C-alpha positions as CSV (number, residue, x, y, z in Angstrom):
1,X,0.0,-0.2,0.1
2,X,1.5,4.0,-1.1
3,X,2.3,5.9,1.8
4,X,0.7,9.3,1.5
5,X,4.5,10.9,0.9
6,X,4.8,8.5,-2.3
7,X,1.0,9.3,-3.7
8,X,1.2,11.9,-6.8
9,X,0.6,15.1,-5.5
10,X,-2.6,16.2,-7.1
11,X,-4.0,19.8,-7.2
12,X,-6.4,20.7,-4.2
13,X,-8.3,23.0,-6.3
14,X,-9.6,22.2,-9.8
15,X,-8.0,24.5,-12.6
16,X,-11.4,25.3,-13.7
17,X,-12.3,26.7,-10.2
18,X,-8.8,28.4,-9.8
19,X,-8.4,29.8,-13.1
20,X,-11.7,32.1,-11.9
21,X,-10.9,35.7,-11.3
22,X,-12.7,37.2,-8.3
23,X,-15.3,39.9,-8.8
24,X,-13.4,43.2,-8.8
25,X,-16.3,45.1,-8.3
26,X,-17.7,42.7,-4.9
27,X,-13.9,43.0,-3.7
28,X,-13.8,47.1,-3.6
29,X,-17.4,47.2,-2.1
30,X,-15.7,44.9,0.3
31,X,-12.6,46.6,0.9
32,X,-14.8,49.8,1.5
33,X,-17.0,48.2,4.1
34,X,-13.9,46.8,6.1
35,X,-12.2,50.2,6.0
36,X,-15.3,51.9,7.1
37,X,-15.6,49.5,10.0
38,X,-12.1,50.5,10.8
39,X,-13.8,54.0,11.4
40,X,-11.9,55.8,8.1
41,X,-13.8,58.0,6.0
42,X,-14.1,55.9,2.8
43,X,-16.6,56.7,0.2
44,X,-17.0,53.9,-2.3
45,X,-17.8,54.3,-6.0
46,X,-17.7,50.2,-6.4
47,X,-20.9,48.8,-5.6
48,X,-23.5,48.3,-8.6
49,X,-26.3,48.7,-6.8
50,X,-29.2,51.5,-6.1
51,X,-29.3,53.2,-2.6
52,X,-32.6,53.3,-2.4
53,X,-35.0,50.9,-0.3
54,X,-36.9,48.0,-1.9
55,X,-40.4,49.6,-2.6
56,X,-42.9,49.2,0.1
57,X,-45.4,47.1,-1.4
58,X,-42.7,44.7,-2.7
59,X,-41.4,44.2,1.0
60,X,-45.4,43.8,2.3
61,X,-45.6,41.1,-0.1
62,X,-42.7,39.4,1.1
63,X,-43.7,39.7,4.6
64,X,-47.3,38.6,3.9
65,X,-45.5,35.4,1.7
66,X,-43.6,34.1,5.0
67,X,-46.8,33.3,6.5
68,X,-48.3,31.3,3.8
69,X,-47.6,28.1,4.2
70,X,-47.6,27.3,0.4
71,X,-44.1,28.7,0.4
72,X,-42.5,26.9,2.7
73,X,-41.8,24.0,0.3
74,X,-40.0,23.1,-3.0
75,X,-41.9,24.7,-5.8
76,X,-41.5,24.3,-9.7
77,X,-37.6,24.6,-10.4
78,X,-38.4,27.0,-13.2
79,X,-40.4,29.4,-11.3
80,X,-43.7,30.3,-9.8
81,X,-46.1,29.7,-12.8
82,X,-47.6,33.2,-11.8
83,X,-44.0,35.1,-11.7
84,X,-43.4,33.5,-15.2
85,X,-46.8,34.7,-16.2
86,X,-46.1,37.8,-15.1
87,X,-42.5,38.4,-16.2
88,X,-43.7,37.3,-19.8
89,X,-46.7,40.2,-19.2
90,X,-43.9,42.5,-17.9
91,X,-41.6,42.0,-21.1
92,X,-44.5,42.5,-23.5
93,X,-45.3,45.9,-21.8
94,X,-42.0,47.0,-21.8
95,X,-40.1,46.2,-24.8
96,X,-43.1,44.6,-26.8
97,X,-41.4,41.3,-27.1
98,X,-44.3,38.6,-26.5
99,X,-43.3,35.6,-25.0
100,X,-45.1,32.4,-23.3
101,X,-44.5,31.8,-19.5
102,X,-43.1,28.5,-20.7
103,X,-40.2,30.7,-22.6
104,X,-39.3,32.2,-18.7
105,X,-37.0,30.5,-16.5
106,X,-36.7,31.9,-13.1
107,X,-33.0,32.1,-11.4
108,X,-31.0,33.1,-8.5
109,X,-30.4,36.8,-9.5
110,X,-29.0,38.0,-12.3
111,X,-25.2,36.5,-12.3
112,X,-27.2,32.8,-12.5
113,X,-28.9,33.7,-15.4
114,X,-25.7,34.6,-17.1
115,X,-24.1,31.7,-16.1
116,X,-27.0,29.2,-16.9
117,X,-27.5,30.9,-20.6
118,X,-23.5,30.1,-21.3
119,X,-23.7,26.4,-19.7
120,X,-26.7,25.7,-21.9
121,X,-25.7,26.9,-25.1
122,X,-21.7,26.2,-25.2
123,X,-19.8,23.1,-25.9
124,X,-16.2,23.4,-25.0
125,X,-14.1,25.6,-27.4
126,X,-17.1,27.6,-28.5
127,X,-16.3,31.2,-29.2
128,X,-18.2,34.0,-27.5
129,X,-17.9,37.6,-28.9
130,X,-17.7,39.7,-25.8
131,X,-17.8,43.6,-26.2
132,X,-15.7,45.6,-24.4
133,X,-15.8,47.2,-21.6
134,X,-17.5,44.5,-20.0
135,X,-18.9,43.3,-16.7
136,X,-16.9,41.5,-14.8
137,X,-18.6,38.3,-14.7
138,X,-19.6,38.1,-18.3
139,X,-15.7,36.3,-19.0
140,X,-15.4,34.0,-16.1
141,X,-19.0,32.7,-16.7
142,X,-18.1,32.1,-20.3
143,X,-15.2,30.1,-19.2
144,X,-16.5,28.3,-16.6
145,X,-19.1,26.8,-19.1
146,X,-16.3,26.0,-21.5
147,X,-16.3,28.4,-23.9
148,X,-13.7,31.0,-25.1
149,X,-14.2,34.7,-24.7
150,X,-13.2,36.6,-27.7
151,X,-12.8,40.5,-27.0
152,X,-14.4,43.0,-29.0
153,X,-13.2,46.4,-27.7
154,X,-14.7,50.3,-28.2
155,X,-13.7,53.1,-26.6
156,X,-14.9,56.8,-25.8
157,X,-14.1,58.0,-29.4
158,X,-17.2,56.0,-30.3
159,X,-19.2,56.3,-27.4
160,X,-18.3,52.8,-26.4
161,X,-20.0,51.1,-29.1
162,X,-18.9,48.6,-31.6
163,X,-20.1,47.8,-34.9
164,X,-20.7,45.3,-37.5
165,X,-17.0,45.5,-39.1
166,X,-15.5,44.9,-35.7
167,X,-17.9,41.7,-35.1
168,X,-16.9,40.6,-38.4
169,X,-13.5,40.8,-38.4
170,X,-13.5,38.9,-34.7
171,X,-16.0,36.4,-35.9
172,X,-14.4,32.6,-37.0
173,X,-15.7,29.0,-37.5
174,X,-16.1,28.8,-33.8
175,X,-18.0,31.6,-33.2
176,X,-21.5,30.4,-31.5
177,X,-22.6,33.6,-29.2
178,X,-22.7,37.3,-29.2
179,X,-22.9,38.8,-25.9
180,X,-24.8,42.0,-26.0
181,X,-25.6,44.3,-23.1
182,X,-27.4,47.5,-23.8
183,X,-27.6,49.8,-21.5
184,X,-24.5,49.0,-20.5
185,X,-22.2,48.1,-17.4
186,X,-19.7,49.5,-17.1
187,X,-19.8,52.2,-19.6
188,X,-23.2,53.8,-19.5
189,X,-23.6,53.2,-23.3
190,X,-27.0,53.0,-24.9
191,X,-27.1,51.3,-28.4
192,X,-29.4,53.2,-30.9
193,X,-32.1,51.4,-32.7
194,X,-30.4,51.4,-36.0
195,X,-27.2,49.5,-34.8
196,X,-29.1,47.1,-32.7
197,X,-31.0,46.1,-36.4
198,X,-27.5,45.9,-38.0
199,X,-26.0,43.9,-35.4
200,X,-29.0,41.4,-35.3
201,X,-29.4,41.1,-38.7
202,X,-25.4,40.1,-38.9
203,X,-26.0,37.5,-36.4
204,X,-29.0,36.4,-38.1
205,X,-27.1,35.8,-41.4
206,X,-24.1,34.3,-39.9
207,X,-26.0,31.8,-37.5
208,X,-25.0,33.3,-34.2
209,X,-26.9,33.0,-31.0
210,X,-27.4,36.4,-29.4
211,X,-27.3,36.7,-25.1
212,X,-28.8,40.0,-24.2
213,X,-28.5,41.3,-21.1
214,X,-31.5,44.2,-20.7
215,X,-31.4,44.5,-16.8
216,X,-30.8,48.4,-17.0
217,X,-33.9,48.7,-19.1
218,X,-35.5,51.4,-17.5
219,X,-32.5,53.3,-16.3
220,X,-32.3,55.7,-19.5
221,X,-31.4,59.5,-19.6
222,X,-31.6,62.2,-22.6
223,X,-34.2,60.7,-24.4
224,X,-32.4,57.4,-25.4
225,X,-34.6,54.5,-25.7
226,X,-34.1,50.5,-24.9
227,X,-34.8,48.1,-28.0
228,X,-34.6,44.7,-27.3
229,X,-33.1,42.8,-30.4
230,X,-35.6,40.0,-30.6
231,X,-38.4,42.7,-31.4
232,X,-36.2,45.1,-33.6
233,X,-34.9,41.7,-35.5
234,X,-37.7,39.3,-35.1
235,X,-36.0,36.7,-37.0
236,X,-33.6,36.4,-34.2
237,X,-36.3,35.5,-31.6
238,X,-35.6,31.8,-32.1
239,X,-31.7,32.2,-31.5
240,X,-31.6,35.0,-28.6
241,X,-31.6,34.7,-25.0
242,X,-32.9,38.0,-23.0
243,X,-31.6,38.1,-19.6
244,X,-33.0,40.5,-16.9
245,X,-34.1,40.9,-13.1
246,X,-35.4,42.9,-10.3
247,X,-32.1,43.8,-8.9
248,X,-31.5,47.4,-10.5
249,X,-34.9,48.6,-11.7
250,X,-36.5,47.9,-8.2
251,X,-33.5,48.2,-5.9
252,X,-33.6,44.5,-5.0
253,X,-30.0,43.7,-5.4
254,X,-30.2,41.3,-2.2
255,X,-33.6,39.5,-3.0
256,X,-31.7,37.6,-6.2
257,X,-34.2,37.2,-8.3
258,X,-33.4,37.2,-12.2
259,X,-34.7,35.1,-15.6
260,X,-33.9,33.8,-18.8
261,X,-36.2,34.5,-21.8
262,X,-35.7,32.2,-24.7
263,X,-37.0,29.4,-27.1
264,X,-38.7,26.8,-25.6
265,X,-36.3,24.0,-26.0
266,X,-33.3,26.2,-24.4
267,X,-35.6,27.4,-21.3
268,X,-36.4,23.5,-20.9
269,X,-33.2,22.5,-20.9
270,X,-31.8,25.3,-18.9
271,X,-34.8,24.2,-16.4
272,X,-33.4,20.7,-16.2
273,X,-30.1,22.1,-15.2
274,X,-31.3,24.0,-12.6
275,X,-33.2,21.2,-11.3
276,X,-29.8,20.3,-10.1
277,X,-27.9,22.9,-9.5
278,X,-30.5,24.9,-7.1
279,X,-34.0,23.4,-7.5
280,X,-36.2,26.4,-6.6
281,X,-35.5,30.5,-6.3
282,X,-36.5,31.0,-2.9
283,X,-40.3,31.4,-2.9
284,X,-40.2,34.6,-0.4
285,X,-38.0,36.5,-3.0
286,X,-40.3,35.1,-5.9
287,X,-43.3,36.6,-4.2
288,X,-41.4,39.7,-3.7
289,X,-40.6,39.9,-7.5
290,X,-44.0,39.2,-8.6
291,X,-45.2,42.5,-6.5
292,X,-42.3,43.9,-8.3
293,X,-42.9,43.0,-12.0
294,X,-46.7,43.1,-11.8
295,X,-46.8,46.5,-10.2
296,X,-46.5,50.3,-11.0
297,X,-43.3,51.8,-12.3
298,X,-43.8,55.1,-10.3
299,X,-41.2,54.2,-7.9
300,X,-39.0,53.0,-10.5
301,X,-39.3,56.5,-12.3
302,X,-38.6,58.6,-9.1
303,X,-35.3,56.8,-8.6
304,X,-34.5,57.3,-12.1
305,X,-35.0,61.0,-11.7
306,X,-32.5,60.9,-8.7
307,X,-30.1,58.9,-10.9
308,X,-30.2,61.4,-13.8
309,X,-29.5,64.4,-11.4
310,X,-26.4,62.3,-9.9
311,X,-25.1,61.4,-13.6
312,X,-25.2,65.2,-14.5
313,X,-23.3,66.1,-11.4
314,X,-20.9,63.6,-11.7
315,X,-20.0,64.0,-15.2
316,X,-19.5,67.8,-14.7
317,X,-16.8,67.1,-11.8
318,X,-14.8,64.4,-13.2
319,X,-14.8,66.6,-16.9
320,X,-13.2,69.3,-14.6
321,X,-10.4,67.1,-13.7
322,X,-7.5,67.8,-15.8
323,X,-6.5,64.6,-17.8
324,X,-9.9,63.1,-16.7
325,X,-12.0,62.4,-20.3
326,X,-15.4,61.5,-19.1
327,X,-18.3,60.8,-21.9
328,X,-21.8,61.3,-20.8
329,X,-23.8,57.7,-20.2
330,X,-27.3,57.6,-21.5
331,X,-28.0,55.1,-19.4
332,X,-27.5,52.6,-16.0
333,X,-26.1,54.2,-13.2
334,X,-22.3,54.6,-14.1
335,X,-19.7,56.9,-15.5
336,X,-16.7,55.2,-17.3
337,X,-14.1,58.1,-17.7
338,X,-10.6,57.7,-19.1
339,X,-7.6,58.6,-17.1
340,X,-4.9,57.6,-19.5
341,X,-3.2,61.0,-19.5
342,X,-2.6,60.7,-15.7
343,X,-0.8,57.5,-16.1
344,X,3.1,57.4,-15.5
345,X,2.9,60.8,-14.1
346,X,4.4,61.7,-10.8
347,X,1.7,61.8,-7.8
348,X,2.9,62.0,-4.3
349,X,6.4,60.7,-5.1
350,X,4.8,57.8,-7.5
351,X,4.1,57.3,-11.1
352,X,1.0,54.8,-11.5
353,X,1.9,52.7,-14.8
354,X,-1.5,51.2,-14.7
355,X,-5.0,52.3,-13.4
356,X,-4.7,49.1,-10.8
357,X,-1.8,51.4,-9.4
358,X,-3.7,54.6,-9.8
359,X,-6.6,52.9,-8.1
360,X,-4.5,51.9,-5.1
361,X,-3.0,55.4,-4.9
362,X,-6.5,57.1,-4.8
363,X,-7.8,54.8,-2.1
364,X,-4.8,55.3,0.2
365,X,-4.2,59.1,-0.4
366,X,-8.0,60.4,-0.9
367,X,-9.7,57.4,0.8
368,X,-11.9,56.8,-2.4
369,X,-13.0,53.5,-3.9
370,X,-13.2,53.2,-7.7
371,X,-13.0,49.9,-9.8
372,X,-9.8,50.2,-12.4
373,X,-10.9,49.4,-16.2
374,X,-8.5,46.0,-15.9
375,X,-11.8,44.4,-14.2
376,X,-13.7,45.4,-17.4
377,X,-11.1,44.3,-20.1
378,X,-9.8,47.9,-20.8
379,X,-7.0,49.4,-18.7
380,X,-6.8,53.1,-18.3
381,X,-10.4,53.8,-17.0
382,X,-12.1,53.9,-13.9
383,X,-15.6,53.0,-13.4
384,X,-17.6,55.3,-10.9
385,X,-21.0,54.3,-9.7
386,X,-23.2,57.1,-9.2
387,X,-25.8,54.8,-7.1
388,X,-24.7,56.9,-3.6
389,X,-25.8,59.9,-1.7
390,X,-25.2,63.3,-3.8
391,X,-23.2,64.5,-0.8
392,X,-20.9,61.7,-0.8
393,X,-20.5,61.6,-4.7
394,X,-19.7,65.2,-4.3
395,X,-16.9,64.6,-1.8
396,X,-15.8,61.9,-3.7
397,X,-14.9,63.1,-6.8
398,X,-13.7,66.1,-5.2
399,X,-10.9,64.2,-3.3
400,X,-10.1,62.3,-6.8
401,X,-9.8,65.8,-8.5
402,X,-7.6,67.2,-5.6
403,X,-5.2,64.3,-5.9
404,X,-5.2,63.7,-9.7
405,X,-4.5,67.5,-9.9
406,X,-1.1,67.1,-8.2
407,X,-0.1,65.0,-11.3
408,X,3.1,66.4,-12.9
């Protein structure tokens, strides 16, 4: 019998999991909370969550659901039938996309929707065109599902919008999926209808699936509109998965309810996967989500007005900082300024070579936390979430501006 010393050592952690890059946005948020617990006056621009309470009628629906015995046991893995029907109705109301309730899968938040969508569509080696700057979770979900992310990058000169020419240049015979996100996290960019139509027709002509993340659909400004790709290009409805959730629209990030909408065969397969992955989403959260999606949008519009005022303020403040180029976002609640002109300059005895180093310097010297562009596939930028109180927003950007104004 072999002794432990002679047994070939095997890695303790699988290569698949060891290769994951942790969420940079959650890491920044955790660091801010830890520093605040130490009593430091840190202001954080990292968390991508509204700073408003969940609407009262949603909380009341959840409280009532706790006392309903029907919610104490297992329910259908694909979601409560009434919630799936309400999501289908809400989708028609908000985007004009008509789907059956059987085309809806309720997931544990938007992140699970992202991963389950890729896990259902991808085989090992399949390529996914990933529009950058991208949300930090996208490439990790693609890789966990066995796919290969292929980055297609846009910058501030185009308003962070890619075009069909770039997509065609990146396409290979292994390309299976295009990941589309509008309004965008992290840039706040919103694709106009004509660009969405061009991209959708290109995908249709080349037999490519589209996964479109529409979780910021109601956070739009300056007359921008959300156009759902399978509505703009109906031919793509049978090869498109629409991802969404209650987190951003209804300030319900902690309730963990998202969904996938797609062709029935794909949703059925993803639902089968979910029977093993987690069973059903928590029933209390589903009841809360039902109240949210079936209810009025009055509170949502109030939150959007507040975000709009903050958006204008943060863009104005950032644009006043020497070396910072901040396009005006049209959606979501993020600003994504370029700080490339600041890199390499001396600030308090240091010369940060990239935005990782500059973000660290800002945290140490100004006690402000921002997420560097490396997390989103584009070094040289910062993501500022303006989902925080205006007083903190002004104070935080002012601190950053004072520090960066020392750059020589």
